[in-house]
C-alpha positions in Angstrom: -0.2 -9.8 -16.0 0.5 -6.4 -17.6 2.9 -4.3 -15.6 2.7 -0.4 -16.0 0.7 -0.6 -19.1 3.5 -2.5 -21.0 2.6 -6.1 -21.9 5.5 -8.7 -22.1 6.4 -10.1 -25.5 6.0 -13.8 -26.1 9.3 -15.6 -26.2 10.7 -18.9 -25.3 12.1 -18.9 -21.8 15.9 -19.5 -21.7 16.1 -22.6 -19.8 13.5 -24.1 -22.4 15.8 -22.9 -25.3 18.3 -25.7 -26.3 21.0 -23.3 -27.3 21.4 -21.8 -23.7 22.9 -23.1 -20.4 21.5 -21.5 -17.4 23.1 -21.0 -13.9 21.3 -19.8 -10.8 23.4 -17.1 -9.1 22.3 -16.2 -5.5 18.7 -16.3 -4.2 15.9 -15.0 -6.4 13.1 -13.0 -4.7 10.0 -15.0 -4.6 6.9 -13.8 -6.3 8.7 -11.3 -8.6 10.1 -11.5 -12.1 13.2 -13.6 -12.4 16.2 -11.8 -14.1 18.0 -13.9 -16.9 21.4 -12.3 -17.9 23.7 -13.1 -20.7 27.0 -13.9 -19.2 28.7 -11.6 -21.7 26.5 -8.6 -20.4 27.4 -8.9 -16.8 31.3 -9.5 -18.0 31.1 -6.3 -20.2 29.5 -4.1 -17.4 32.0 -5.4 -14.7 35.0 -4.8 -17.1 33.8 -1.3 -17.8 33.5 -0.4 -14.1 36.8 -2.0 -13.3 38.6 0.1 -16.1 37.6 3.3 -14.1 38.2 2.7 -10.5 39.0 6.3 -9.9 35.4 7.4 -10.8 31.9 6.6 -10.9 30.8 4.9 -14.2 27.5 3.9 -15.4 25.7 2.1 -18.5 22.5 0.7 -19.7 20.8 -2.7 -20.2 18.9 -3.6 -23.2 16.7 -6.5 -23.5 13.3 -7.5 -22.9 10.4 -8.1 -20.5 8.9 -11.5 -21.9 6.3 -14.1 -21.1 6.3 -17.8 -22.0 3.4 -20.0 -21.3 2.3 -17.4 -18.7 5.7 -17.3 -17.0 7.0 -13.7 -17.0 10.7 -12.9 -16.9 13.3 -10.2 -17.6 16.1 -11.0 -20.2 19.1 -8.7 -20.1 20.9 -9.1 -23.5 23.0 -6.1 -24.0 25.2 -3.7 -21.9 25.9 -0.2 -23.2 28.4 2.1 -21.4 26.9 5.6 -21.1 28.4 8.2 -23.3 28.3 12.0 -23.3 27.8 12.5 -19.6 29.8 14.9 -17.4 32.2 13.5 -14.9 31.8 15.1 -11.5 33.6 14.0 -8.3 31.7 10.9 -7.1 29.0 11.3 -9.6 28.2 10.9 -13.3 25.9 13.6 -14.6 23.4 12.5 -17.2 22.8 15.0 -20.0 20.7 15.1 -23.0 23.6 13.9 -25.1 23.6 10.5 -22.9 19.9 9.8 -23.8 20.6 10.6 -27.5 23.8 8.4 -27.5 21.8 5.6 -25.8 19.0 5.8 -28.4 21.6 5.7 -31.2 23.3 2.6 -29.6 19.9 0.9 -29.0 19.0 1.2 -32.7 22.3 0.0 -33.8 22.6 -3.0 -31.4 19.0 -4.2 -31.3 16.1 -1.9 -32.6 13.6 -4.3 -31.0 15.1 -4.2 -27.6 13.8 -2.2 -24.7 15.7 -0.1 -22.1 15.3 -2.4 -19.1 17.8 -1.1 -16.6 21.1 0.4 -15.7 24.4 -0.3 -14.0 26.6 1.9 -11.9 30.3 1.3 -10.9 30.9 2.8 -7.6 34.6 2.3 -6.5 35.0 1.6 -2.9 31.5 2.3 -1.9 30.1 -1.1 -1.4 26.9 -2.8 -2.9 23.9 -0.8 -2.1 21.5 1.5 -3.7 22.2 5.2 -2.7 19.5 7.8 -2.2 20.6 9.3 -5.5 20.5 6.1 -7.4 17.1 5.3 -5.9 15.7 8.6 -7.1 17.3 8.0 -10.6 15.7 4.6 -10.7 12.4 5.6 -9.7 12.3 8.5 -12.1 13.5 6.6 -15.3 13.1 3.0 -14.5 9.8 2.7 -12.5 8.4 -0.5 -14.3 8.7 -3.7 -12.3 10.5 -5.2 -15.1 13.4 -2.7 -15.1 16.5 -3.5 -13.1 19.5 -2.0 -11.5 23.1 -3.6 -11.0 25.6 -2.0 -8.6 29.3 -2.7 -9.2 32.1 -2.0 -6.6 35.2 -2.8 -8.9 37.6 -2.4 -5.9 35.7 -5.4 -4.1 35.4 -7.2 -7.4 31.7 -7.8 -6.6 28.2 -6.8 -7.8 24.5 -6.9 -6.8 21.3 -6.9 -8.8 18.2 -5.1 -7.6 14.7 -5.0 -8.8 11.4 -3.4 -7.6 9.7 -5.3 -4.7 6.8 -3.0 -4.0 8.3 0.5 -3.2 11.8 -0.8 -2.5 14.7 -1.7 -4.6 15.5 -5.2 -3.3 18.7 -7.2 -3.9 18.0 -10.3 -5.7 20.0 -13.3 -7.3 19.7 -13.9 -11.1 20.1 -16.6 -13.6 23.3 -16.5 -15.8 22.7 -17.5 -19.4 25.4 -18.6 -21.7 25.4 -20.1 -25.2 26.0 -23.8 -25.1 29.4 -24.9 -26.6 29.0 -25.6 -30.6 31.5 -27.5 -32.8 33.8 -25.1 -34.7 32.4 -24.0 -37.9 28.7 -23.7 -36.8 
């Protein structure tokens, strides 16, 4: 199945890859694309939001929309804090510099990766998609394989969202970590 004109790339699904351990977190929405997230990515976004509990922070997710033997999935492999925006009370304004910095970061980190979503740290505001965040996601992340993470660092909690028709629905995810390897490998 092709989504929004973008075909998935063929890649071994993480549970079938012997270098990964996979843990289900929460309940995954049925009938949609599962979200696999590298554990270090989730940790990096959460740490970044926790460092700035006095303001809204945001960042980007890089990774891919993949298929393995007809099974499509999302793989979030990198988290990049947004740079170059304007801090405003209760908001983070996205400027041209933010997009330019993101493109530079993507090329440096993994030129083959896609922008597959974004995260926002909203201290003390709970885990929901605000109207402003919904509009941003609809404008810049309208493909079914693009995801959103809301982090409330004061609660120490987070929630993943993905498109379910016209709605950003909360969903569980699959945490991926590298299996332990003997030292020296």
